[in-house]
C-alpha positions in Angstrom: -112.0 -67.1 -22.6 -112.4 -68.8 -25.9 -108.6 -69.3 -26.2 -108.6 -71.0 -22.8 -111.4 -73.4 -23.8 -109.5 -74.2 -27.0 -106.3 -74.9 -25.0 -108.2 -77.2 -22.6 -109.8 -79.1 -25.5 -106.5 -79.5 -27.2 -104.9 -80.8 -24.0 -107.7 -83.2 -23.4 -107.5 -84.5 -26.9 -103.7 -85.0 -26.7 -104.0 -86.9 -23.4 -106.8 -89.1 -24.7 -104.8 -89.8 -27.9 -101.8 -90.8 -25.8 -103.9 -93.0 -23.5 -105.7 -94.7 -26.5 -102.5 -95.5 -28.3 -101.6 -99.1 -27.9 -98.0 -100.5 -28.4 -99.6 -103.4 -30.3 -100.9 -101.0 -32.9 -97.5 -99.5 -33.3 -95.9 -102.9 -33.7 -98.2 -104.0 -36.5 -97.3 -100.9 -38.4 -93.6 -101.4 -37.8 -93.7 -104.9 -39.4 -95.0 -103.5 -42.6 -92.2 -100.9 -42.7 -89.6 -103.5 -41.9 -90.9 -105.7 -44.7 -90.8 -102.8 -47.1 -87.2 -101.8 -46.2 -86.0 -105.4 -46.4 -87.5 -105.7 -49.9 -85.8 -102.5 -50.9 -82.5 -103.6 -49.4 -82.6 -107.0 -51.2 -83.4 -105.3 -54.5 -80.6 -102.7 -54.0 -78.0 -105.4 -53.2 -78.9 -107.5 -56.3 -79.0 -104.5 -58.7 -75.9 -102.9 -57.3 -73.8 -106.1 -57.8 -75.0 -106.4 -61.4 -74.3 -102.7 -62.2 -70.9 -102.9 -60.6 -70.0 -106.0 -62.6 -71.0 -104.3 -65.8 -69.0 -101.2 -65.0 -65.8 -103.3 -64.3 -66.3 -105.4 -67.4 -66.7 -102.2 -69.5 -63.6 -100.7 -68.0 -61.6 -103.9 -68.5 -62.7 -104.3 -72.1 -61.8 -100.7 -72.8 -58.4 -101.1 -71.3 -57.7 -104.4 -72.9 -58.9 -103.8 -76.5 -58.8 -100.1 -77.0 -55.8 -99.6 -74.7 -57.4 -96.6 -73.0 -55.4 -95.0 -70.3 -56.6 -95.5 -66.7 -57.6 -91.8 -66.7 -60.4 -92.6 -69.2 -61.8 -95.5 -67.3 -61.5 -94.0 -63.8 -65.2 -92.8 -63.9 -66.7 -96.3 -64.5 -64.4 -97.9 -62.0 -65.2 -95.3 -59.3 -68.9 -95.5 -60.2 -68.8 -99.3 -59.9 -67.2 -99.1 -56.4 -69.8 -96.6 -55.2 -72.7 -98.5 -56.6 -71.4 -101.8 -55.3 -71.0 -100.3 -51.8 -74.5 -98.9 -51.9 -76.1 -102.2 -51.0 -73.7 -102.7 -48.1 -74.4 -99.1 -46.8 -78.1 -99.7 -47.0 -77.8 -102.9 -45.0 -76.1 -101.0 -42.3 -78.9 -98.5 -42.2 -81.7 -101.1 -42.2 -80.3 -103.6 -39.7 
């Protein structure tokens, strides 16, 4: 009997919660999340372009002055491409 009362109470609470939920409340919370993700996206795009530029400059200087083979600078070049693409990939996910 007690299990049946608990089940009825849980069902009533669920129905009341669903009825009391307002789409306006959900929209106000969504704006905060959108603002947060937009801020993160902007920061990622700015930082990724700076880091990618540094990686390519490092690889270029190493090839030019130290005459390092491409095999030695492949890591920074690939890292620069991946980090540079991170901002673009994040913009695809946010928008």
